[in-house]
C-alpha angles and dihedrals in degrees: 000000000000090000092052094052092045090050089056089047100241115149111247092228095049115116114244090239089060095053113110114248088238090057091047088053092050091049092050091052092052091050091050092050095044112116116208125191118227110211096190138274132301122272093206097080090245095142099111137134116247111255117230135049137108112000113249095225089060091057125084095222092198091069101010094238136133115270091209101037116055114222096016113123130185139197143169124355095359084077121083094255120144128186147095112305113264144093101331099055092037088053089050092052094047099045 
């Protein structure tokens, strides 16, 4: 990250609100073009969804919106879903 910001010429102590739009575009292009090598998954069974988040009874599951705050929608890991990473929580994030 620091190398990308330095490549664009953005000072490391600059507030994001002060970064020029052109520089933000350059950073986003560097991120989009960044190749990362995945070396496999952990053998320590660490692939868990983080517990906590928006309580499910407060969410209208048919449209994924708050029952108490009009126009507020939720998805994925902001919801209070806990379990081993896999199809169920991924499906929740995508739908």
